[in-house]
BABA-564778 format. One record per residue: residue number from 1; x, y, z of N, C-alpha, C in turn. Coordinates in nm, 2 decimals, decimal comma, always signed. Example, Ala and Ser with C-alpha at 12.3 -4.5 7.8 and 13.67 -1.06 7.14 Angstrom:
% BABA-564778
    i    n.xx    n.yy    n.zz   ca.xx   ca.yy   ca.zz    c.xx    c.yy    c.zz
    1   +1,32   -0,57   +0,78   +1,23   -0,45   +0,78   +1,32   -0,33   +0,78
    2   +1,28   -0,22   +0,71   +1,37   -0,11   +0,71   +1,29   +0,00   +0,79
END
This chain:
% BABA-564778
    i    n.xx    n.yy    n.zz   ca.xx   ca.yy   ca.zz    c.xx    c.yy    c.zz
    1   -6,69   -6,17   -1,46   -6,69   -6,30   -1,43   -6,55   -6,35   -1,35
    2   -6,57   -6,37   -1,23   -6,50   -6,46   -1,12   -6,45   -6,59   -1,21
    3   -6,33   -6,61   -1,15   -6,26   -6,75   -1,15   -6,24   -6,82   -1,03
    4   -6,22   -6,96   -1,05   -6,16   -7,04   -0,98   -6,04   -7,15   -1,02
    5   -5,90   -7,15   -0,97   -5,83   -7,24   -1,00   -5,83   -7,35   -0,89
    6   -5,85   -7,47   -0,93   -5,82   -7,58   -0,83   -5,67   -7,63   -0,83
    7   -5,62   -7,64   -0,73   -5,51   -7,63   -0,69   -5,48   -7,73   -0,53
    8   -5,59   -7,79   -0,51   -5,54   -7,87   -0,40   -5,54   -8,02   -0,40
    9   -5,48   -8,07   -0,50   -5,46   -8,22   -0,52   -5,32   -8,24   -0,42
   10   -5,32   -8,36   -0,38   -5,19   -8,40   -0,33   -5,10   -8,39   -0,42
   11   -5,11   -8,42   -0,59   -5,00   -8,45   -0,68   -4,92   -8,52   -0,67
   12   -5,02   -8,67   -0,62   -4,95   -8,80   -0,60   -4,87   -8,84   -0,74
   13   -4,93   -8,83   -0,83   -4,87   -8,90   -0,95   -4,74   -8,81   -1,01
   14   -4,73   -8,74   -0,94   -4,62   -8,62   -0,98   -4,52   -8,60   -0,86
   15   -4,51   -8,73   -0,78   -4,38   -8,79   -0,72   -4,29   -8,84   -0,75
   16   -4,16   -8,81   -0,75   -4,15   -8,71   -0,62   -4,13   -8,58   -0,61
   17   -4,17   -8,51   -0,70   -4,14   -8,40   -0,77   -4,22   -8,30   -0,66
   18   -4,35   -8,35   -0,62   -4,42   -8,30   -0,50   -4,41   -8,34   -0,39
   19   -4,30   -8,40   -0,37   -4,28   -8,44   -0,22   -4,25   -8,31   -0,14
   20   -4,20   -8,21   -0,20   -4,15   -8,08   -0,12   -4,20   -7,96   -0,18
   21   -4,31   -8,02   -0,29   -4,33   -7,85   -0,38   -4,46   -7,90   -0,40
   22   -4,59   -7,81   -0,36   -4,70   -7,83   -0,39   -4,73   -7,83   -0,59
   23   -4,79   -7,88   -0,62   -4,81   -7,90   -0,78   -4,81   -7,79   -0,84
   24   -4,90   -7,69   -0,79   -4,94   -7,56   -0,87   -4,80   -7,49   -0,91
   25   -4,69   -7,50   -0,80   -4,58   -7,47   -0,81   -4,44   -7,50   -0,88
   26   -4,48   -7,62   -0,96   -4,41   -7,69   -1,02   -4,36   -7,58   -1,16
   27   -4,26   -7,60   -1,22   -4,22   -7,52   -1,30   -4,23   -7,58   -1,43
   28   -4,26   -7,50   -1,51   -4,22   -7,53   -1,66   -4,21   -7,39   -1,73
   29   -4,12   -7,40   -1,82   -4,09   -7,28   -1,92   -4,00   -7,17   -1,82
   30   -3,95   -7,18   -1,71   -3,92   -7,09   -1,59   -4,04   -7,04   -1,54
   31   -4,11   -7,10   -1,55   -4,26   -7,03   -1,43   -4,31   -7,11   -1,39
   32   -4,40   -7,10   -1,25   -4,51   -7,18   -1,20   -4,61   -7,21   -1,29
   33   -4,64   -7,34   -1,27   -4,76   -7,38   -1,39   -4,90   -7,27   -1,33
   34   -4,90   -7,24   -1,21   -5,03   -7,15   -1,16   -5,01   -7,02   -1,21
   35   -4,89   -6,98   -1,27   -4,85   -6,81   -1,31   -4,91   -6,82   -1,45
   36   -4,93   -6,93   -1,52   -5,00   -6,93   -1,67   -5,16   -6,89   -1,65
   37   -5,23   -6,95   -1,56   -5,33   -6,92   -1,55   -5,37   -6,79   -1,51
   38   -5,32   -6,76   -1,39   -5,30   -6,63   -1,36   -5,30   -6,50   -1,42
   39   -5,19   -6,53   -1,54   -5,13   -6,41   -1,62   -5,28   -6,40   -1,76
   40   -5,31   -6,53   -1,77   -5,42   -6,55   -1,92   -5,56   -6,50   -1,84
   41   -5,56   -6,51   -1,72   -5,71   -6,49   -1,65   -5,68   -6,31   -1,67
   42   -5,59   -6,29   -1,63   -5,60   -6,14   -1,60   -5,62   -6,05   -1,73
   43   -5,55   -6,10   -1,79   -5,54   -6,05   -1,99   -5,69   -6,06   -2,02
   44   -5,76   -6,18   -1,97   -5,90   -6,17   -2,03   -5,98   -6,08   -1,98
   45   -5,95   -6,00   -1,83   -6,03   -5,94   -1,81   -6,06   -5,97   -1,66
   46   -6,05   -6,10   -1,61   -6,09   -6,14   -1,47   -6,01   -6,02   -1,38
   47   -6,07   -6,01   -1,29   -6,03   -5,95   -1,16   -6,05   -6,03   -1,03
   48   -6,14   -6,10   -1,01   -6,13   -6,18   -0,91   -6,12   -6,33   -0,91
   49   -6,02   -6,40   -0,87   -5,96   -6,55   -0,86   -5,96   -6,61   -0,71
   50   -6,00   -6,72   -0,73   -6,05   -6,79   -0,58   -5,94   -6,89   -0,62
   51   -5,83   -6,94   -0,50   -5,76   -7,03   -0,51   -5,76   -7,13   -0,43
   52   -5,80   -7,29   -0,45   -5,82   -7,36   -0,31   -5,69   -7,42   -0,34
   53   -5,64   -7,49   -0,19   -5,49   -7,53   -0,16   -5,51   -7,64   -0,05
   54   -5,43   -7,73   -0,04   -5,44   -7,85   +0,07   -5,30   -7,85   +0,10
   55   -5,24   -7,95   +0,01   -5,09   -8,03   +0,01   -5,00   -7,86   +0,00
   56   -4,91   -7,88   +0,12   -4,81   -7,79   +0,10   -4,90   -7,62   +0,10
   57   -4,97   -7,60   +0,16   -5,06   -7,49   +0,13   -4,99   -7,38   +0,15
   58   -4,88   -7,37   +0,27   -4,84   -7,26   +0,32   -4,71   -7,21   +0,21
   59   -4,67   -7,31   +0,09   -4,60   -7,25   +0,02   -4,71   -7,15   -0,10
   60   -4,81   -7,22   -0,15   -4,91   -7,17   -0,21   -4,96   -7,04   -0,17
   61   -4,95   -7,03   -0,06   -5,07   -6,90   +0,02   -4,90   -6,80   -0,02
   62   -4,80   -6,85   +0,01   -4,64   -6,75   +0,03   -4,61   -6,68   -0,12
   63   -4,65   -6,78   -0,22   -4,64   -6,76   -0,35   -4,73   -6,65   -0,41
   64   -4,84   -6,66   -0,35   -4,96   -6,57   -0,38   -4,95   -6,46   -0,33
   65   -4,91   -6,44   -0,24   -4,89   -6,32   -0,14   -4,76   -6,24   -0,16
   66   -4,68   -6,29   -0,24   -4,54   -6,21   -0,27   -4,52   -6,21   -0,43
   67   -4,59   -6,28   -0,54   -4,53   -6,26   -0,65   -4,61   -6,18   -0,74
   68   -4,60   -6,17   -0,86   -4,67   -6,07   -0,94   -4,79   -6,14   -0,97
   69   -4,91   -6,10   -0,92   -5,02   -6,16   -0,96   -5,14   -6,10   -1,03
   70   -5,04   -5,99   -1,11   -5,13   -5,92   -1,22   -5,23   -5,85   -1,20
   71   -5,24   -5,79   -1,08   -5,34   -5,69   -1,02   -5,47   -5,80   -0,98
   72   -5,50   -5,92   -0,98   -5,55   -6,02   -0,95   -5,61   -6,00   -0,77
   73   -5,71   -6,00   -0,75   -5,78   -6,00   -0,62   -5,79   -6,16   -0,61
   74   -5,72   -6,18   -0,52   -5,70   -6,33   -0,49   -5,74   -6,41   -0,36
   75   -5,84   -6,51   -0,37   -5,90   -6,54   -0,26   -5,83   -6,70   -0,22
   76   -5,78   -6,71   -0,09   -5,72   -6,86   -0,08   -5,82   -6,92   +0,01
   77   -5,84   -7,03   -0,04   -5,95   -7,13   +0,01   -5,88   -7,28   +0,08
   78   -5,82   -7,28   +0,19   -5,74   -7,35   +0,26   -5,83   -7,47   +0,28
   79   -5,80   -7,59   +0,25   -5,86   -7,70   +0,30   -5,77   -7,80   +0,35
   80   -5,84   -7,85   +0,50   -5,75   -7,92   +0,55   -5,72   -8,05   +0,50
   81   -5,83   -8,11   +0,43   -5,78   -8,24   +0,36   -5,85   -8,21   +0,23
   82   -5,79   -8,27   +0,12   -5,86   -8,24   +0,00   -6,02   -8,29   -0,04
   83   -6,03   -8,15   -0,07   -6,23   -8,20   -0,08   -6,25   -8,24   -0,24
   84   -6,19   -8,30   -0,34   -6,22   -8,34   -0,43   -6,30   -8,17   -0,50
   85   -6,30   -8,19   -0,65   -6,34   -8,09   -0,72   -6,47   -8,00   -0,64
   86   -6,57   -8,09   -0,66   -6,69   -8,02   -0,60   -6,71   -8,00   -0,47
   87   -6,63   -8,02   -0,40   -6,63   -8,00   -0,25   -6,55   -7,90   -0,21
   88   -6,44   -7,90   -0,30   -6,38   -7,78   -0,27   -6,46   -7,64   -0,31
   89   -6,52   -7,64   -0,41   -6,63   -7,53   -0,49   -6,71   -7,53   -0,38
   90   -6,80   -7,61   -0,31   -6,88   -7,60   -0,19   -6,79   -7,49   -0,10
   91   -6,70   -7,53   -0,04   -6,63   -7,43   +0,07   -6,57   -7,32   +0,04
   92   -6,55   -7,26   -0,13   -6,54   -7,16   -0,15   -6,64   -7,08   -0,23
   93   -6,75   -7,14   -0,20   -6,89   -7,06   -0,25   -6,89   -6,95   -0,25
   94   -6,89   -6,89   -0,08   -6,93   -6,78   -0,03   -6,81   -6,68   -0,12
   95   -6,72   -6,71   -0,21   -6,63   -6,64   -0,25   -6,69   -6,60   -0,43
   96   -6,74   -6,70   -0,44   -6,83   -6,69   -0,61   -6,93   -6,70   -0,59
   97   -7,06   -6,68   -0,53   -7,18   -6,67   -0,52   -7,24   -6,55   -0,55
   98   -7,35   -6,50   -0,62   -7,40   -6,40   -0,61   -7,57   -6,40   -0,62
   99   -7,61   -6,27   -0,58   -7,74   -6,27   -0,61   -7,80   -6,28   -0,73
  100   -7,75   -6,29   -0,84   -7,80   -6,31   -0,98   -7,75   -6,40   -1,03
  101   -7,67   -6,50   -0,95   -7,63   -6,64   -0,98   -7,52   -6,63   -1,12
  102   -7,49   -6,50   -1,10   -7,37   -6,52   -1,22   -7,24   -6,64   -1,21
  103   -7,24   -6,68   -1,34   -7,13   -6,79   -1,37   -6,99   -6,73   -1,34
  104   -6,93   -6,85   -1,30   -6,78   -6,84   -1,24   -6,70   -6,94   -1,36
  105   -6,59   -6,89   -1,38   -6,50   -7,01   -1,47   -6,41   -7,07   -1,38
  106   -6,43   -7,19   -1,39   -6,34   -7,29   -1,34   -6,23   -7,37   -1,44
  107   -6,08   -7,33   -1,34   -6,01   -7,44   -1,42   -5,91   -7,49   -1,34
  108   -5,87   -7,62   -1,39   -5,76   -7,72   -1,34   -5,67   -7,66   -1,32
  109   -5,60   -7,66   -1,22   -5,45   -7,63   -1,20   -5,35   -7,73   -1,24
  110   -5,39   -7,80   -1,32   -5,26   -7,89   -1,34   -5,28   -7,93   -1,51
  111   -5,33   -7,81   -1,55   -5,35   -7,85   -1,72   -5,29   -7,69   -1,75
  112   -5,21   -7,70   -1,85   -5,17   -7,60   -1,94   -5,25   -7,60   -2,11
  113   -5,27   -7,47   -2,12   -5,33   -7,48   -2,26   -5,30   -7,30   -2,32
  114   -5,32   -7,27   -2,45   -5,33   -7,15   -2,49   -5,44   -7,09   -2,53
  115   -5,56   -7,14   -2,46   -5,73   -7,10   -2,49   -5,69   -6,94   -2,43
  116   -5,78   -6,90   -2,50   -5,81   -6,74   -2,48   -5,92   -6,74   -2,37
  117   -5,89   -6,71   -2,25   -6,00   -6,73   -2,17   -6,13   -6,58   -2,15
  118   -6,08   -6,52   -2,26   -6,18   -6,41   -2,28   -6,31   -6,45   -2,35
  119   -6,28   -6,56   -2,46   -6,41   -6,61   -2,50   -6,52   -6,70   -2,45
  120   -6,46   -6,68   -2,30   -6,59   -6,78   -2,23   -6,63   -6,67   -2,10
  121   -6,62   -6,54   -2,10   -6,62   -6,47   -2,04   -6,76   -6,42   -2,04
  122   -6,82   -6,44   -2,15   -6,98   -6,44   -2,17   -7,07   -6,52   -2,18
  123   -7,01   -6,62   -2,13   -7,08   -6,78   -2,15   -7,21   -6,77   -2,03
  124   -7,32   -6,79   -2,07   -7,42   -6,80   -1,96   -7,52   -6,94   -1,98
  125   -7,45   -7,03   -1,94   -7,51   -7,18   -1,94   -7,64   -7,18   -1,87
  126   -7,71   -7,28   -1,88   -7,83   -7,32   -1,79   -7,77   -7,34   -1,63
  127   -7,70   -7,47   -1,65   -7,64   -7,49   -1,57   -7,47   -7,54   -1,59
  128   -7,39   -7,56   -1,65   -7,29   -7,53   -1,67   -7,25   -7,55   -1,84
  129   -7,11   -7,52   -1,86   -7,06   -7,53   -1,97   -6,92   -7,59   -2,00
  130   -6,91   -7,72   -2,07   -6,77   -7,79   -2,04   -6,71   -7,74   -2,18
  131   -6,57   -7,70   -2,15   -6,45   -7,69   -2,25   -6,42   -7,87   -2,28
  132   -6,42   -7,90   -2,41   -6,37   -8,02   -2,45   -6,28   -8,02   -2,55
  133   -6,18   -8,14   -2,55   -6,06   -8,14   -2,67   -6,06   -8,29   -2,70
  134   -5,98   -8,29   -2,81   -5,97   -8,43   -2,89   -5,87   -8,54   -2,77
  135   -5,95   -8,65   -2,80   -5,87   -8,75   -2,70   -5,69   -8,74   -2,68
  136   -5,66   -8,70   -2,55   -5,50   -8,72   -2,56   -5,46   -8,87   -2,58
  137   -5,34   -8,92   -2,60   -5,30   -9,06   -2,59   -5,31   -9,15   -2,45
  138   -5,34   -9,05   -2,34   -5,33   -9,12   -2,22   -5,47   -9,13   -2,19
  139   -5,56   -9,06   -2,25   -5,73   -9,08   -2,23   -5,83   -9,13   -2,35
  140   -5,78   -9,23   -2,42   -5,79   -9,24   -2,56   -5,95   -9,27   -2,59
  141   -6,03   -9,30   -2,50   -6,19   -9,30   -2,50   -6,29   -9,19   -2,48
  142   -6,20   -9,08   -2,43   -6,28   -8,96   -2,40   -6,40   -8,96   -2,29
  143   -6,44   -8,85   -2,26   -6,53   -8,86   -2,18   -6,69   -8,84   -2,21
  144   -6,70   -8,76   -2,28   -6,86   -8,70   -2,36   -6,88   -8,71   -2,50
  145   -7,00   -8,66   -2,55   -7,00   -8,63   -2,69   -7,08   -8,52   -2,67
  146   -7,09   -8,46   -2,82   -7,15   -8,29   -2,81   -7,29   -8,34   -2,90
  147   -7,40   -8,28   -2,90   -7,49   -8,30   -2,98   -7,49   -8,21   -3,08
  148   -7,55   -8,20   -3,18   -7,57   -8,09   -3,29   -7,60   -7,95   -3,23
  149   -7,67   -7,96   -3,12   -7,73   -7,82   -3,06   -7,62   -7,78   -2,98
  150   -7,53   -7,86   -2,94   -7,45   -7,80   -2,87   -7,43   -7,84   -2,73
  151   -7,50   -7,95   -2,66   -7,55   -8,00   -2,54   -7,41   -8,11   -2,54
  152   -7,37   -8,14   -2,43   -7,30   -8,26   -2,37   -7,38   -8,38   -2,34
  153   -7,31   -8,49   -2,38   -7,39   -8,61   -2,33   -7,31   -8,71   -2,31
  154   -7,34   -8,81   -2,24   -7,24   -8,94   -2,23   -7,27   -9,07   -2,34
  155   -7,38   -9,02   -2,41   -7,41   -9,10   -2,51   -7,30   -9,13   -2,64
  156   -7,28   -9,23   -2,68   -7,15   -9,22   -2,74   -7,24   -9,20   -2,92
  157   -7,23   -9,05   -2,96   -7,27   -9,02   -3,08   -7,14   -9,02   -3,23
  158   -7,06   -9,11   -3,21   -6,97   -9,15   -3,31   -6,90   -9,07   -3,29
  159   -6,83   -8,95   -3,20   -6,70   -8,88   -3,17   -6,74   -8,86   -3,03
  160   -6,59   -8,89   -2,96   -6,60   -8,86   -2,83   -6,48   -8,80   -2,80
  161   -6,53   -8,67   -2,68   -6,43   -8,61   -2,66   -6,36   -8,59   -2,50
  162   -6,24   -8,55   -2,47   -6,21   -8,57   -2,33   -6,25   -8,42   -2,24
  163   -6,29   -8,41   -2,15   -6,31   -8,28   -2,04   -6,15   -8,24   -2,04
  164   -6,15   -8,08   -2,09   -6,03   -8,05   -2,03   -6,00   -7,99   -1,90
  165   -6,06   -7,97   -1,84   -6,07   -7,92   -1,71   -6,07   -7,78   -1,69
  166   -6,20   -7,71   -1,79   -6,20   -7,58   -1,80   -6,34   -7,59   -1,82
  167   -6,41   -7,50   -1,73   -6,54   -7,49   -1,75   -6,63   -7,36   -1,68
  168   -6,74   -7,36   -1,73   -6,83   -7,23   -1,64   -6,94   -7,31   -1,60
  169   -6,98   -7,23   -1,48   -7,06   -7,31   -1,36   -7,15   -7,21   -1,32
  170   -7,27   -7,22   -1,30   -7,41   -7,13   -1,23   -7,35   -7,20   -1,06
  171   -7,34   -7,09   -0,98   -7,35   -7,08   -0,84   -7,43   -7,21   -0,79
  172   -7,57   -7,18   -0,84   -7,67   -7,22   -0,79   -7,62   -7,37   -0,79
  173   -7,58   -7,45   -0,88   -7,56   -7,59   -0,90   -7,47   -7,66   -0,76
  174   -7,42   -7,58   -0,68   -7,36   -7,59   -0,55   -7,42   -7,56   -0,43
  175   -7,53   -7,48   -0,44   -7,58   -7,43   -0,31   -7,66   -7,55   -0,27
  176   -7,67   -7,55   -0,14   -7,71   -7,63   -0,04   -7,65   -7,80   -0,03
  177   -7,56   -7,79   -0,10   -7,46   -7,94   -0,09   -7,38   -7,90   +0,05
  178   -7,40   -8,04   +0,11   -7,32   -8,06   +0,25   -7,18   -8,04   +0,23
  179   -7,09   -8,00   +0,28   -6,96   -7,99   +0,29   -6,90   -8,11   +0,33
  180   -6,74   -8,13   +0,25   -6,68   -8,25   +0,25   -6,66   -8,28   +0,14
  181   -6,58   -8,37   +0,13   -6,52   -8,43   -0,05   -6,66   -8,46   -0,10
  182   -6,66   -8,40   -0,23   -6,73   -8,45   -0,31   -6,69   -8,44   -0,48
  183   -6,72   -8,54   -0,57   -6,65   -8,50   -0,70   -6,78   -8,40   -0,79
  184   -6,71   -8,37   -0,91   -6,77   -8,30   -0,98   -6,89   -8,38   -1,07
  185   -6,84   -8,50   -1,13   -6,90   -8,56   -1,24   -7,03   -8,61   -1,19
  186   -7,10   -8,61   -1,08   -7,23   -8,62   -1,08   -7,30   -8,51   -1,09
  187   -7,26   -8,40   -1,05   -7,33   -8,26   -1,09   -7,35   -8,24   -1,25
  188   -7,22   -8,26   -1,35   -7,21   -8,32   -1,47   -7,33   -8,38   -1,51
  189   -7,34   -8,51   -1,46   -7,47   -8,58   -1,51   -7,61   -8,54   -1,46
  190   -7,63   -8,46   -1,36   -7,74   -8,39   -1,34   -7,75   -8,33   -1,45
  191   -7,68   -8,20   -1,47   -7,67   -8,09   -1,58   -7,75   -8,16   -1,69
  192   -7,65   -8,31   -1,72   -7,71   -8,34   -1,87   -7,83   -8,40   -1,86
  193   -7,88   -8,46   -1,75   -8,02   -8,52   -1,73   -8,13   -8,38   -1,75
  194   -8,09   -8,29   -1,73   -8,21   -8,12   -1,69   -8,19   -8,09   -1,86
  195   -8,07   -8,11   -1,94   -8,03   -8,05   -2,07   -7,99   -7,91   -2,05
  196   -7,93   -7,89   -1,94   -7,85   -7,77   -1,90   -7,71   -7,78   -1,95
  197   -7,64   -7,92   -1,98   -7,49   -7,89   -2,01   -7,46   -7,88   -2,13
  198   -7,41   -7,74   -2,20   -7,35   -7,72   -2,30   -7,19   -7,74   -2,29
  199   -7,16   -7,74   -2,44   -7,02   -7,73   -2,45   -6,95   -7,71   -2,58
  200   -6,84   -7,68   -2,57   -6,74   -7,67   -2,71   -6,64   -7,71   -2,72
  201   -6,59   -7,73   -2,82   -6,45   -7,83   -2,85   -6,36   -7,71   -2,90
  202   -6,26   -7,73   -2,83   -6,11   -7,65   -2,82   -6,00   -7,76   -2,88
  203   -5,94   -7,67   -3,00   -5,86   -7,73   -3,09   -5,72   -7,66   -3,06
  204   -5,69   -7,61   -2,95   -5,56   -7,53   -2,94   -5,48   -7,61   -2,87
  205   -5,36   -7,59   -2,82   -5,27   -7,65   -2,77   -5,31   -7,66   -2,60
  206   -5,30   -7,79   -2,54   -5,37   -7,82   -2,43   -5,28   -7,95   -2,39
  207   -5,25   -7,95   -2,24   -5,13   -8,01   -2,19   -5,21   -8,07   -2,04
  208   -5,22   -8,19   -2,02   -5,26   -8,23   -1,87   -5,11   -8,29   -1,78
  209   -5,09   -8,18   -1,67   -4,98   -8,21   -1,65   -4,99   -8,34   -1,53
  210   -4,99   -8,46   -1,58   -5,04   -8,56   -1,48   -4,93   -8,65   -1,42
  211   -4,81   -8,62   -1,50   -4,69   -8,73   -1,47   -4,55   -8,63   -1,48
  212   -4,44   -8,65   -1,41   -4,33   -8,60   -1,47   -4,29   -8,61   -1,59
  213   -4,27   -8,69   -1,68   -4,25   -8,70   -1,79   -4,35   -8,57   -1,89
  214   -4,46   -8,58   -1,87   -4,56   -8,45   -1,92   -4,50   -8,35   -1,89
  215   -4,47   -8,31   -1,74   -4,40   -8,18   -1,72   -4,27   -8,15   -1,79
  216   -4,19   -8,23   -1,82   -4,05   -8,23   -1,89   -4,10   -8,21   -2,04
  217   -4,19   -8,26   -2,08   -4,26   -8,23   -2,23   -4,29   -8,10   -2,26
  218   -4,37   -8,06   -2,15   -4,42   -7,94   -2,15   -4,33   -7,82   -2,14
  219   -4,23   -7,85   -2,04   -4,11   -7,78   -2,06   -4,05   -7,75   -2,17
  220   -3,99   -7,84   -2,23   -3,95   -7,87   -2,36   -4,02   -7,78   -2,46
  221   -4,15   -7,78   -2,47   -4,23   -7,73   -2,59   -4,22   -7,57   -2,54
  222   -4,24   -7,53   -2,42   -4,22   -7,39   -2,40   -4,09   -7,31   -2,42
  223   -3,99   -7,42   -2,42   -3,86   -7,34   -2,44   -3,81   -7,41   -2,58
  224   -3,91   -7,44   -2,66   -3,87   -7,45   -2,79   -3,88   -7,30   -2,91
  225   -3,81   -7,33   -3,01   -3,82   -7,18   -3,09   -3,97   -7,17   -3,13
  226   -4,01   -7,05   -3,16   -4,15   -7,01   -3,19   -4,17   -7,10   -3,30
  227   -4,08   -7,12   -3,43   -4,15   -7,21   -3,51   -4,18   -7,37   -3,48
  228   -4,06   -7,40   -3,41   -4,14   -7,51   -3,34   -4,26   -7,57   -3,25
  229   -4,30   -7,45   -3,21   -4,43   -7,45   -3,11   -4,53   -7,45   -3,18
  230   -4,51   -7,38   -3,32   -4,62   -7,34   -3,40   -4,68   -7,45   -3,46
  231   -4,58   -7,53   -3,48   -4,62   -7,67   -3,55   -4,62   -7,81   -3,49
  232   -4,61   -7,79   -3,36   -4,62   -7,88   -3,23   -4,79   -7,95   -3,26
  233   -4,80   -8,05   -3,19   -4,94   -8,12   -3,22   -5,02   -8,03   -3,13
  234   -5,13   -8,06   -3,13   -5,21   -7,95   -3,05   -5,25   -8,02   -2,94
  235   -5,29   -8,12   -2,93   -5,31   -8,23   -2,80   -5,19   -8,33   -2,78
  236   -5,11   -8,31   -2,72   -5,00   -8,43   -2,73   -5,03   -8,56   -2,62
END
C-alpha cells in the first residue's frame, strides 16, 4: 500500500514557531514530527510515500532529500498555495492511483500516534476507512459515530468520536475532481450516503499538534521515562 502524508498547511496556529520552520519539521523528542511517520510507515512495510508541501516547501524538500528516510521512495507534491486535504490529494493522485484502484493510507502530518500502521495495510474499504479516537479535550463533541456494523455515520448514536487524521482511501474517490482547494469532509459525507465509509476506534496514544503548548506537551511525553509514558493518558 502507498501512503500520503499531508504536510502542506500554513501552521497558522503554531506561530511564531512556524514563521521560519514548516510545521512538519518542528521537533518533539529530538526529532522532526514528519520523521515519526516516515519511520513507522517504513516499519509497517510501506515503500512508497507522497508528501505534499507548500509553506516553506524548500525546507521540507531539503530535509526529505538529505535525511535518513528509511529506504522509502518519496514523491514530493509541491503546492503553490495550500489546496486543503482533498485538493492536495487530487494534485498528488498520479502518484497514488492504480489500475486496480488499490487503496492508499492517508496520514495528517500534524498528529503523533503510536498506532501500528501495518494493521491498516490490508484494509479494503468500499470507499474509505477512518480511524477514530475518543474525543480529546479540545474537541469534546466529536465528529462521527460508529454503527454496530462498523460504518461511520454523522448520526448521534449515543457515542461520538473524533477523526484521528488517519484513514484509508480508494483513489477512485478523487478521480475526475477539478484541481484547486477542496475539503475532504464532503467526500466523507458522500461515502456515508453510499454506505461506503467504514471505521474503527483506536485507543492508543494520539496527539493533535495544533498549538505550541501541545507540541511542548508532546515533547515532555516523549522525553519522559518509559514507565511514565506507559501510564500517561491515551488521548491527551
